[in-house]
C-alpha positions in Angstrom: 68.2 132.1 83.3 67.0 132.2 79.7 64.7 129.1 79.3 63.1 127.7 76.2 59.6 128.6 75.0 58.6 125.9 72.6 55.9 123.5 71.7 56.3 119.8 72.5 57.3 117.8 69.4 57.4 114.0 69.4 60.9 112.9 68.6 60.0 110.0 66.4 57.3 112.0 64.6 59.8 114.8 64.0 62.4 112.4 62.7 59.9 110.7 60.4 58.7 114.0 58.9 62.2 115.6 58.5 62.5 117.4 55.2 65.5 116.6 52.9 67.1 120.0 53.7 66.1 119.9 57.4 68.6 119.7 60.2 68.7 118.7 63.9 71.0 120.7 66.2 71.9 118.9 69.4 73.4 120.1 72.6 76.2 117.5 72.3 77.6 114.9 70.0 76.3 111.9 72.0 72.7 113.1 71.4 73.3 113.6 67.7 74.6 110.0 67.4 71.6 108.8 69.3 69.1 110.7 67.1 70.8 109.3 63.9 70.5 105.8 65.3 66.8 106.4 66.0 66.2 107.8 62.6 67.8 104.7 61.0 65.6 102.5 63.1 62.5 104.4 61.8 63.6 103.9 58.2 64.1 100.1 58.8 60.7 99.9 60.4 59.2 101.5 57.3 60.7 98.8 55.1 63.4 101.0 53.5 66.6 99.4 52.3 68.4 102.6 51.6 68.0 106.2 52.7 69.8 109.5 53.1 71.3 110.1 56.5 69.5 112.6 58.7 71.5 115.8 59.3 71.9 115.6 63.1 74.9 117.6 64.3 75.9 119.3 67.6 75.7 123.0 67.8 79.5 123.5 68.0 80.1 121.3 65.0 77.4 123.1 63.0 79.0 126.5 63.7 82.4 125.2 62.5 80.7 123.7 59.4 79.3 127.1 58.5 82.7 128.7 58.9 84.1 126.1 56.5 81.5 127.1 53.9 82.7 130.7 54.2 86.3 129.6 53.7 85.4 127.4 50.8 83.6 130.3 49.1 86.5 132.7 49.7 84.4 134.7 52.2 86.9 134.4 55.0 90.7 134.0 55.1 90.9 133.8 58.9 92.5 130.8 60.6 90.3 129.1 63.2 92.3 128.3 66.3 92.0 124.9 67.9 91.1 125.0 71.7 94.8 124.2 72.4 96.1 126.9 70.1 93.7 129.4 71.7 94.8 128.4 75.2 98.5 129.0 74.2 97.7 132.4 72.8 96.0 133.3 76.1 99.0 132.1 78.1 101.2 134.2 75.9 99.0 137.2 76.5 99.1 136.6 80.2 102.9 136.3 80.3 103.3 139.5 78.3 101.3 141.5 80.8 103.2 143.8 83.2 101.1 142.2 86.0 102.3 138.7 85.2 105.1 138.9 87.8 102.4 138.7 90.5 100.7 135.6 88.8 102.1 132.4 90.3 100.6 130.1 87.7 100.2 131.8 84.3 98.8 128.6 82.7 96.0 128.5 85.2 95.3 132.2 84.8 95.2 131.7 81.0 92.6 128.9 81.5 90.4 131.1 83.6 90.8 134.0 81.1 89.8 131.7 78.3 86.7 130.7 80.2 85.8 134.3 81.0 86.3 135.2 77.3 83.8 132.5 76.3 81.3 133.7 78.9 81.3 137.4 77.8 80.7 136.4 74.2 78.1 133.7 74.9 76.2 136.2 77.1 77.0 139.2 74.9 78.7 141.3 77.7 80.3 144.4 76.4 83.5 146.0 77.7 81.6 149.0 79.1 79.6 146.6 81.3 82.9 145.2 82.7 84.2 148.7 83.2 81.2 149.8 85.2 81.5 147.0 87.6 85.3 146.8 87.5 87.4 144.9 90.0 91.1 144.5 90.1 90.7 141.0 88.7 88.4 142.2 85.9 90.8 145.0 85.0 93.5 142.5 84.7 91.3 140.3 82.4 90.5 143.3 80.2 94.2 143.9 79.8 94.8 140.3 78.8 91.8 140.3 76.5 93.0 143.4 74.7 96.3 141.7 74.1 94.6 138.5 73.0 92.2 140.4 70.6 95.1 142.4 69.2 97.2 139.3 68.6 94.4 137.5 66.8 93.6 140.4 64.6 97.2 140.9 63.7 97.7 137.3 62.8 94.4 136.7 61.2 93.2 134.2 63.8 89.7 133.4 64.9 88.8 131.6 68.1 85.7 129.5 68.9 84.2 132.1 71.3 84.0 134.8 68.5 83.1 132.4 65.7 79.3 132.5 66.3 79.4 136.3 65.9 81.0 135.8 62.4 78.4 133.2 61.5 75.6 135.6 62.6 77.1 138.4 60.5 77.1 136.3 57.3 73.6 135.0 58.0 72.5 138.6 58.1 74.2 139.6 54.9 72.9 136.5 53.1 76.2 134.7 52.5 75.0 131.6 54.4 71.8 129.8 53.4 69.8 128.4 56.3 67.9 125.1 56.1 64.1 125.1 55.7 63.6 123.6 59.1 65.8 123.3 62.2 65.0 121.3 65.2 67.0 121.8 68.5 67.3 118.9 70.8 68.7 118.5 74.4 69.0 122.2 75.2 68.0 123.2 78.7 68.7 126.8 78.0 69.8 129.1 75.1 72.6 131.7 75.5 72.0 135.2 74.0 74.7 134.5 71.4 72.8 131.4 70.3 69.5 133.2 70.4 70.8 135.9 68.1 71.7 133.2 65.5 68.3 131.5 65.9 66.5 134.9 65.4 68.5 135.5 62.2 67.6 132.0 60.9 63.9 132.7 61.5 64.2 136.0 59.7 65.7 134.1 56.7 62.7 131.7 56.6 63.9 128.8 58.7 61.4 127.1 60.9 62.7 126.6 64.4 61.3 124.0 66.7 62.5 122.3 69.9 62.4 118.7 70.9 61.3 118.8 74.5 61.0 115.8 76.8 57.5 114.4 77.1 55.6 114.4 80.4 56.5 111.5 82.7 54.8 108.3 81.5 55.7 106.4 84.6 56.3 107.0 88.3 59.6 107.9 89.9 60.8 106.4 93.2 63.5 107.5 95.6 65.9 105.2 97.6 68.6 106.1 100.1 71.9 104.2 100.6 74.3 104.3 103.5 77.2 105.6 101.3 78.4 105.9 97.8 79.6 102.3 97.6 76.2 100.9 98.4 74.6 103.4 96.0 76.8 102.3 93.2 76.3 98.6 94.0 72.5 99.0 94.1 72.5 100.9 90.8 74.6 98.3 89.1 72.7 95.3 90.3 69.4 97.1 89.5 70.6 97.8 85.9 71.8 94.2 85.6 68.4 92.8 86.6 66.6 95.0 84.1 69.0 93.7 81.4 68.3 90.1 82.5 64.6 90.7 82.2 64.8 92.3 78.7 68.0 92.2 76.7 66.6 94.9 74.3 65.9 97.4 77.1 67.6 100.8 77.0 69.0 101.3 80.5 70.7 104.4 81.8 72.6 105.3 85.0 73.3 109.0 85.5 76.1 110.0 87.8 76.3 113.8 88.3 79.9 113.8 89.5 81.1 111.1 87.1 84.6 112.6 86.6 85.3 112.4 90.4 84.1 108.8 90.9 84.7 107.2 87.5 87.2 104.6 88.8 84.8 103.5 91.6 82.0 103.3 89.0 84.0 101.2 86.7 85.2 98.9 89.5 81.7 98.3 90.8 80.0 97.8 87.4 82.8 95.4 86.2 82.5 93.3 89.3 78.7 93.1 89.0 78.3 92.7 85.3 81.5 90.7 84.5 82.8 89.0 87.6 84.5 86.3 85.4 86.8 89.0 84.0 88.6 89.1 87.3 89.8 85.5 87.0 93.1 84.7 85.2 92.7 83.8 81.5 89.2 85.1 81.2 90.1 87.5 78.3 88.1 90.6 77.6 84.4 89.9 77.5 82.1 92.1 75.4 81.0 94.7 78.0 77.3 95.0 78.8 77.8 98.6 80.0 79.6 101.6 78.8 80.8 104.7 80.7 80.5 107.8 78.6 83.4 109.7 80.3 86.8 108.4 79.3 90.0 108.7 81.3 92.8 111.2 80.5 95.0 109.8 77.8 98.1 110.4 79.8 96.8 107.8 82.4 96.7 105.0 79.8 99.6 102.6 80.4 100.9 102.8 76.8 101.0 106.6 76.9 102.5 106.6 80.4 105.4 104.7 79.1 105.9 107.1 76.2 106.4 110.0 78.6 108.7 107.8 80.7 110.9 107.5 77.6 111.0 111.3 77.2 111.7 111.8 80.9 114.6 109.3 80.8 116.0 110.8 77.7 116.0 114.3 79.1 116.7 113.8 82.8 116.3 111.1 85.4 113.6 108.6 86.3 112.6 107.5 89.8 113.6 103.9 90.5 109.9 102.7 90.4 109.2 104.4 87.1 112.4 103.0 85.5 111.4 99.6 86.7 108.0 100.1 84.9 109.8 101.2 81.7 112.3 98.4 81.6 109.6 95.8 82.0 107.1 97.6 79.6 105.5 95.3 77.1 105.2 98.3 74.7 109.0 98.4 74.0 110.5 96.2 71.3 111.6 92.9 72.7 109.6 93.4 75.9 108.0 90.0 75.8 111.1 88.1 74.6 113.4 89.7 77.2 110.9 90.0 80.0 112.9 87.8 82.4 116.3 89.4 81.6 114.9 92.9 82.0 113.4 92.0 85.3 116.8 90.7 86.4 118.4 94.0 85.2 115.8 95.9 87.3 116.8 93.9 90.4 120.5 94.5 89.7 120.0 98.3 89.4 118.1 98.4 92.7 120.8 96.6 94.5 123.8 98.3 92.8 122.8 101.9 92.1 121.5 102.9 95.5 120.0 106.1 94.1 116.4 107.2 94.2 116.6 108.4 90.6 118.6 107.1 87.8 119.9 108.9 84.7 120.2 107.4 81.2 124.0 107.5 81.5 123.9 105.7 84.8 121.5 103.1 83.4 123.8 102.5 80.4 126.9 102.2 82.6 125.3 99.8 85.1 123.7 97.9 82.2 127.2 97.2 80.8 128.2 95.9 84.2 125.2 93.6 84.2 125.4 92.5 80.6 127.0 89.2 79.5 126.3 86.3 77.4 123.3 85.2 79.5 122.0 88.6 80.6 118.9 88.1 78.5 118.4 91.8 77.8 120.9 92.7 75.0 118.2 94.2 72.8 117.1 96.9 75.4 120.7 97.7 76.2 121.6 98.2 72.6 118.5 100.4 72.2 119.5 102.5 75.2 123.0 103.1 73.6 121.3 104.2 70.4 119.0 106.5 72.4 121.9 108.1 74.1 123.6 108.8 70.7 120.5 110.3 69.3 120.3 112.7 72.2 123.6 114.3 71.3 122.0 115.7 68.2 118.9 117.3 69.8 118.7 121.1 69.2 118.0 123.5 72.1 115.0 125.0 70.4 112.9 124.2 67.3 109.3 124.2 66.0 106.6 121.9 67.4 106.8 120.0 64.1 110.5 119.5 64.6 109.9 118.2 68.2 107.3 115.8 66.9 109.8 114.3 64.5 112.4 114.1 67.3 110.0 112.5 69.7 108.9 109.9 67.2 112.6 109.1 66.5 113.2 108.6 70.3 110.1 106.3 70.5 111.2 104.3 67.4 114.7 103.8 68.9 113.1 101.9 71.8 110.5 100.2 69.6 107.6 102.0 71.2 104.7 101.2 70.9 105.5 97.7 69.6 102.3 97.4 67.5 102.5 93.6 66.9 101.4 92.8 70.5 98.8 95.5 71.1 95.2 94.6 71.8 92.3 96.7 70.5 92.3 99.1 73.4 96.1 99.6 73.3 96.0 100.2 69.6 93.4 102.9 70.1 95.6 104.4 72.8 98.4 104.6 70.3 96.2 106.1 67.6 94.8 108.6 70.2 98.4 109.7 71.0 99.1 110.2 67.3 96.2 112.6 67.2 97.6 114.5 70.2 100.9 114.7 68.5 99.1 116.2 65.5 97.4 118.8 67.7 100.8 119.6 69.3 102.3 120.0 65.9 99.6 122.6 65.1 100.8 124.7 68.0 103.5 125.9 65.6 100.8 128.2 64.1 101.0 130.3 67.3 104.5 129.6 68.7 107.2 128.9 66.2 110.0 127.7 68.5 110.1 126.2 71.9 112.7 124.4 74.1 112.7 120.7 74.9 111.3 121.0 78.5 108.6 123.3 77.3 107.8 121.0 74.4 107.4 118.0 76.7 105.3 120.0 79.1 103.0 121.2 76.3 102.6 117.7 74.9 101.8 116.3 78.3 99.3 119.1 79.0 97.5 118.2 75.7 97.5 114.5 76.5 96.1 115.1 80.0 93.2 117.2 78.5 92.4 114.5 76.0 90.0 111.8 77.2 90.4 108.3 76.0 87.3 106.0 75.5 87.8 102.7 73.6 85.5 102.4 70.7 83.3 99.3 70.5 79.7 98.1 70.1 77.0 100.1 71.7 76.3 98.6 75.2 72.7 98.3 76.4 73.5 99.9 79.8 74.9 103.5 79.5 76.5 105.3 82.4 76.6 109.0 81.7 77.1 112.3 83.4 74.1 114.6 84.1 74.8 116.9 81.1 75.5 114.1 78.7 72.0 112.7 79.5 70.4 115.7 77.9 67.8 114.6 75.4 68.5 110.9 75.8 65.5 108.5 76.4 65.6 105.3 78.3 63.3 102.5 79.3 64.8 102.4 82.8 66.9 105.1 84.4 68.7 105.4 87.8 70.1 108.8 88.9 72.4 108.6 91.9 74.4 111.0 94.0 71.5 113.5 94.7 72.4 114.5 98.2 72.0 118.1 99.3 75.7 118.8 99.3 76.0 117.8 95.6 72.7 118.7 94.0 72.4 121.6 93.2 76.1 122.1 92.7 77.9 124.8 94.5 78.2 128.2 92.8 81.6 128.7 91.1 81.6 132.2 89.5 84.5 133.0 87.2 87.1 135.0 89.4 88.1 137.3 86.5 84.6 138.7 86.0 82.8 141.0 88.5 80.7 138.7 90.6 78.0 141.4 91.0 77.7 141.5 87.2 77.6 137.8 86.9 74.8 137.6 89.3 73.0 140.5 87.8 73.0 138.8 84.3 72.3 135.4 85.9 75.4 133.8 84.3 76.1 130.1 84.7 77.5 129.1 88.1 77.2 132.7 89.3 75.1 132.2 92.4 73.4 129.5 94.5 70.0 130.7 93.3 71.2 130.3 89.7 72.5 126.7 90.4 69.2 125.8 92.1 67.1 127.0 89.2 69.3 125.2 86.7 69.4 122.0 88.7 65.6 122.1 89.1 65.2 122.4 85.3 67.6 119.4 84.7 65.9 117.4 87.4 62.5 117.9 85.7 64.0 116.8 82.4 65.7 113.7 83.9 62.5 112.6 85.7 60.8 112.6 82.3 63.5 110.6 80.5 62.3 107.1 81.2 59.2 105.0 82.0 60.9 103.8 85.2 63.0 106.3 87.1 64.9 105.7 90.4 66.7 108.6 92.1 69.0 107.9 95.0 71.2 109.6 97.6 73.6 108.6 100.3 73.1 109.3 104.0 76.8 109.5 104.7 80.1 110.3 103.0 82.1 108.5 105.6 82.9 111.6 107.6 79.6 113.5 107.9 75.9 113.0 107.6 74.2 113.8 104.3 70.6 114.7 103.5 68.4 114.3 100.5 68.5 117.1 97.9 65.4 119.3 98.2 64.9 118.8 94.4 63.9 115.2 94.9 62.6 115.2 98.4 59.0 115.0 97.2 59.7 111.8 95.2 58.1 108.9 97.2 60.7 107.0 99.2 61.0 103.2 98.6 63.1 101.0 100.8 66.1 99.7 99.0 65.3 96.1 99.8 62.0 96.4 97.9 63.8 97.0 94.6 64.3 94.1 92.3 68.1 93.7 92.2 70.2 91.1 90.5 72.1 88.5 92.5 75.8 88.8 91.6 78.4 86.0 91.8 81.2 86.0 94.2 84.3 85.8 91.9 86.1 83.7 94.5 83.5 80.9 94.1 83.5 80.9 90.2 86.3 78.4 89.9 85.0 76.1 92.6 81.2 76.1 92.1 81.1 72.7 90.4 83.4 71.0 92.8 83.2 69.8 96.4 86.3 71.1 98.1 88.3 69.3 100.7 89.9 71.6 103.2 93.2 70.9 104.8 95.9 72.9 106.7 99.3 72.4 105.1 101.8 74.3 107.2 104.7 71.9 107.2 107.8 72.1 105.0 110.0 69.1 104.2 112.0 68.2 107.4 115.7 68.6 107.5 118.2 66.1 108.8 120.2 66.9 112.0 123.4 68.7 111.2 121.9 70.7 108.3 123.7 73.9 107.6 121.4 76.8 106.6 122.2 80.4 105.7 120.8 83.3 107.6 122.7 83.0 110.9 120.9 84.1 114.0 118.4 85.9 111.7 117.0 82.5 110.9 116.2 81.9 114.5 114.8 85.4 114.9 112.4 84.9 111.9 111.3 81.5 113.2 110.5 83.1 116.5 108.5 85.9 114.9 106.7 83.7 112.4 107.6 80.2 111.2 106.4 80.9 107.6 108.7 84.0 107.4 111.7 81.8 108.3 110.8 79.2 105.8 110.1 81.7 103.0 113.2 83.8 103.5 115.8 81.2 104.3 114.6 78.0 102.5 112.6 79.4 99.6 114.9 82.4 99.2 112.1 85.0 99.1 113.2 88.5 99.3 111.7 91.9 99.0 112.5 94.3 96.1 113.2 97.5 97.8 113.0 101.0 96.3 116.1 103.2 96.9 115.5 106.2 99.1 116.7 109.8 98.9 120.2 110.2 100.2 121.9 107.3 102.0 119.4 104.9 103.6 119.5 103.8 107.2 121.0 100.4 106.4 124.0 101.9 104.5 124.5 104.4 107.3 124.6 101.6 109.9 127.1 99.6 107.8 129.2 102.8 107.5 129.3 103.2 111.3 130.1 99.6 111.8 133.0 99.7 109.4 134.4 102.9 110.8 134.3 101.5 114.3 135.9 98.3 113.1 138.8 100.2 111.5 139.2 102.4 114.6 139.5 99.4 117.0 141.9 97.6 114.7 144.2 100.6 115.2 143.4 101.3 118.9 143.2 97.7 120.2 142.6 98.6 123.8 140.8 101.1 126.0 144.2 102.2 127.3 145.2 103.3 123.9 141.9 105.2 123.5 142.5 107.0 126.7 146.0 108.0 125.7 144.9 109.9 122.6 144.3 113.6 123.0 141.1 115.1 121.7 142.6 116.6 118.5 144.4 113.3 117.7 141.3 111.2 118.2 139.2 113.5 116.1 141.7 113.4 113.3 141.8 109.6 113.5 138.0 109.3 113.4 137.7 111.9 110.7 140.2 110.1 108.4 138.4 106.8 108.8 135.0 108.3 108.1 136.4 110.0 105.0 137.9 106.8 103.7 134.5 105.0 104.1 132.7 107.8 102.3 135.1 107.6 99.5 134.6 103.9 99.3 130.8 104.5 98.9 131.0 107.4 96.4 131.4 105.3 93.2 128.2 103.4 93.9 126.2 106.6 94.7 127.8 109.4 92.6 124.6 111.5 92.4 123.7 111.3 96.1 127.2 111.6 97.5 127.9 115.0 96.0 130.7 117.0 97.7 128.4 119.1 99.9 126.5 116.0 101.0 129.8 114.1 101.7 131.0 117.0 103.9 127.7 117.1 105.9 127.7 113.3 106.3 131.4 113.3 107.4 130.7 115.9 110.1 127.6 113.9 111.3 129.3 110.5 111.5 132.5 111.9 113.0 130.5 113.6 115.7 128.4 110.5 116.3 131.4 108.2 116.8 133.3 110.7 119.0 130.3 110.9 121.2 130.2 107.1 121.4 133.8 106.9 122.3 133.1 109.0 125.4 130.9 106.2 126.6 133.7 103.7 125.9 136.1 105.8 128.0 133.9 105.3 131.0 134.0 101.5 131.0 136.2 99.2 133.0 139.5 98.4 131.2 139.2 96.1 128.2 141.1 94.8 125.2 139.4 94.2 121.8 140.2 90.6 120.9 138.0 90.1 117.8 136.2 92.3 115.2 133.6 90.9 112.8 134.5 87.4 114.0 132.8 84.7 111.9 131.9 81.4 113.7 130.0 78.3 112.7 127.9 77.0 115.6 125.4 74.2 116.3 122.2 74.6 118.2 119.7 71.8 118.5 121.2 69.9 115.6 121.1 73.0 113.3 124.4 74.6 112.0 124.5 78.3 111.6 127.2 80.9 110.6 127.2 83.9 113.0 129.3 87.0 113.1 130.0 89.1 116.2 130.6 92.8 115.7 133.1 92.8 118.6 134.5 90.7 121.4 136.2 92.5 124.4 138.5 90.8 126.9 138.2 92.2 130.5 140.5 92.0 133.5 139.2 88.5 134.8 139.9 87.0 131.3 136.3 86.6 130.3 134.7 88.0 127.2 132.0 90.6 126.5 130.1 90.3 123.2 129.0 93.6 121.7 126.6 94.3 118.9 126.3 97.8 117.5 122.8 99.3 116.9 122.4 102.5 115.0 118.6 102.8 114.9 116.1 104.7 117.1 115.2 101.8 119.3 117.5 100.0 121.7 116.1 97.3 123.9 117.0 93.8 125.0 113.5 93.0 126.5 112.9 90.5 123.7 115.6 88.2 125.1 113.2 87.3 128.0 110.2 86.6 125.8 108.9 82.9 125.6 109.8 83.0 121.9 113.1 84.8 122.1 113.5 88.0 119.9 116.8 89.2 118.4 118.6 86.0 119.6 122.1 86.8 118.2 123.7 87.7 121.5 121.9 85.1 123.6 123.1 82.5 121.0 126.7 83.7 121.6 126.3 83.5 125.3 125.0 80.0 125.0 127.6 78.6 122.6 130.6 80.2 124.3 129.2 79.7 127.8 132.6 79.3 129.6 134.1 82.5 128.2 131.3 85.0 128.0 130.4 87.1 131.1 128.2 89.7 129.4 126.3 90.5 126.1 125.5 94.1 125.2 123.8 96.1 122.6 125.7 99.3 121.9 123.4 102.2 120.9 125.5 104.3 118.6 122.8 106.9 117.7 121.7 110.3 119.0 118.5 108.7 120.4 120.4 106.0 122.4 124.0 106.7 123.2 124.3 103.9 125.7 124.6 100.2 126.4 121.8 97.8 126.9 122.1 94.1 127.9 123.0 91.8 130.8 126.2 90.6 132.4 127.3 88.3 135.3 128.9 91.2 137.2 128.0 94.9 137.5 130.1 97.8 136.5 131.5 96.3 133.4 129.8 98.9 131.2 128.0 102.2 132.3 124.5 101.7 133.4 124.4 97.9 133.6 124.3 96.1 137.0 124.9 92.5 137.8 122.2 90.2 136.4 121.6 88.7 139.9 120.6 92.2 141.0 118.1 92.8 138.1 114.3 92.2 138.2 114.6 89.7 135.4 116.6 87.3 137.6 113.4 86.3 139.5 112.7 83.7 136.7 116.2 82.3 136.6 118.9 81.1 138.9 121.4 83.8 138.2 123.6 84.3 135.1 124.1 80.5 134.5 120.4 79.9 134.8 119.7 82.6 132.3 122.0 81.0 129.8 120.5 77.6 130.3 117.1 79.0 129.7 118.3 80.7 126.5 119.8 77.5 125.3 116.5 75.6 125.8 114.4 78.2 124.0 116.9 78.5 121.1 117.0 74.7 120.8 113.2 74.7 120.5 113.4 77.1 117.6 116.1 75.1 116.0 114.0 71.9 116.4 111.0 73.7 114.7 113.2 74.6 111.8 114.5 71.0 111.4 111.0 69.6 111.6 109.8 71.9 108.9 107.3 73.9 110.9 106.3 76.7 108.5 102.8 77.8 109.6 101.6 81.4 109.2 101.6 82.0 112.9 103.0 85.5 113.7 103.8 85.8 117.4 102.5 89.4 117.5 100.0 90.0 114.6 100.4 93.8 114.7 104.1 94.1 115.4 105.5 91.3 113.3 103.3 91.8 110.2 103.4 95.6 110.0 106.6 95.8 108.0 106.9 92.2 106.8 107.3 92.2 103.0 105.9 88.7 102.7 102.2 89.3 103.2 101.4 88.8 99.5 103.1 85.4 99.8 101.6 84.2 103.1 98.2 85.9 102.3 97.5 86.5 106.0 95.3 89.5 105.2 93.2 87.3 102.9 93.1 84.7 105.6 91.8 87.2 108.1 89.2 88.5 105.7 87.8 85.0 104.7 88.3 83.1 108.0 84.9 81.6 108.7 85.8 79.9 111.9 85.9 76.4 110.4 89.6 76.1 110.5 90.1 76.3 106.7 92.9 78.3 105.1 
């Protein structure tokens, strides 16, 4: 590693003595801004009211500024490629290669090639060195590099990796004038390419000095945490306490893997520094901390909706994404029509039945939904206009042309609705404009592209652009390890220094010979190289503040972690000895000033006897499982908004089987008629009924029920029903006397509407009640629970006691092609014996005793409903709550988490 040999220069002294034509070159833009701010403070302390700004600029920006001087003086007519343009040229070079057919991901290969190209120029590696250590990968890279170099030369392009060589050339021939003094700040090492420029500057009379960190003025201490969560919590409360003690203090928190854990960092710091922001109506408080690393722009809500517009315009949207777009506040009229658009969303989910929805389907269904009171006429008109505009889109055009087309599509839906944007959202919109400008500039290297490629390119640019809202400088800065270069703090915490993270693992570039990378000690080439670099950075960080805390976790949740050897010698301090801030529990903020009275309110208004409620036997089933579920579903009308699934969901398949069986028995009528039919005749009858049912469903699911899918589904359902009819043939003789029979019944003073799938009359004149089940599980054990489960058939047996001699679940599925249930006599259906001979009869006095018991338990459930019992009391916490969609309404998870044993809810 090439390290710096320089004398120590005090930063403030250097800034105070900076000559008018002097310059500071920094390792990154953050440090240049920091030094400018420090220079301004020095001028204020000296009593100056006006002064010239100090020339502090990052190395990369300085190189570009020197190129601009050459262009302004007519010394270069080359076009400097942007990083995105350069990446596209690399991708074109990769795709043009004969070996590209073996490359699965040309875009990723182009990225690695671009990084390898930058390495060989930064470290001045010649082609002959690559040839001497050639590998198949490096030979491939040389081929791509030759194509890239040839293309750039032919087109007059210049990329950032080669630009410093051009600057060096013109420094040597005197075309560029160096400053009298140049100070470098924040550099841990200098590349050979940079060193060649510095040597030329010195030859031209420029004094070169380095700002190096002073020796540690304080003592460092090390703490260990159980895991990352505790480490972040400790760092945040430590920083908060330092801020409370001195509001002018400069406090830093360094996170080496900031990109990987940014969301966890932000959540922890927001909770510790601004717990009030988590309460409704709190607004956006001025943040006391800032996180240097932004989030990808394509993850910002406003920009996400922009790409949803493009996806809807050019294809289909998943139901959930369409829901987000319809209810987006960034579309024109989103606030005014928010209720109507939410209703449209519910309508689409219930009527379309497809996992994805196209623009044409959306418009067609929107017209079905629209009316005088639809409340979403503006969005429906905008969608019509969007569809008309799509008819005029060309197949290919320039990036500039696509920018115009995209803006027109956005404007059609009123995106981004500037009048309601807050500061952060406005900045997101402006950031997206800049990305569109960068995309437009791709026209310099690719004149025409198709629509899908244009959207992919735009999305790639957006994902590579980090968004960081601009605001006032916060006193607490959370930065990455490299961004901390050259920064000074009063208090500094560096976390994440476990041995598996620091030093970082070696990641040599796969397109350059690894042996050559290690021989030249290139960045990330070997574990030894990473250790040396991490040691240098650690030394610098430990000298960056008067108070320094370094920390590491002892576990990552799955394995034990150890301290990094680079900080193992730092004295260990118990975490509890650190002075940490006491944070406020957000749940107590709204109640801190009031004495709370706790009460349990689990009773709904009672109902008078004879009340008629919807839900049928499902009401009793829900009351049995959880009284609150019954109250919420059947009295409050709460229902879940379900996402459509791929193909035909299980519920629709079950309905289809029910309807086909209903139509079949309407024609057959008796088992005798079933037995008379020969196999071909029966198959044809079943096949015809299945076909009619599928044709009935096709208009509501045109995309899913394509011809091939319909054929497969027809074969499946036909085979399933034919297999079930084999079971029906083995029964004792019967006549089907009712299908889908509706009946209003009364139980315990509660009136319910119930429907029986089928009622069969047997030889003794009694009836058997049959309920079809098409799912995986078939059991009637819940009928014998204290709180009866699935009470539909027991309710029938109770209400029609004189006529019913058996109730059965009919398993019409591959998993359960059989009957389950109970009957007074045996042999009525295959596999079911007389109830008196079953093990369940031990608790009852025969068939009549069982029905009396059912009646008593069902009456108890009905009485609970009439009394208004609606407590959150699931019968089986695991089973009944696992798939219940009402947990956010009953808040049982919150109740479990906060239950303190005092009976409060």
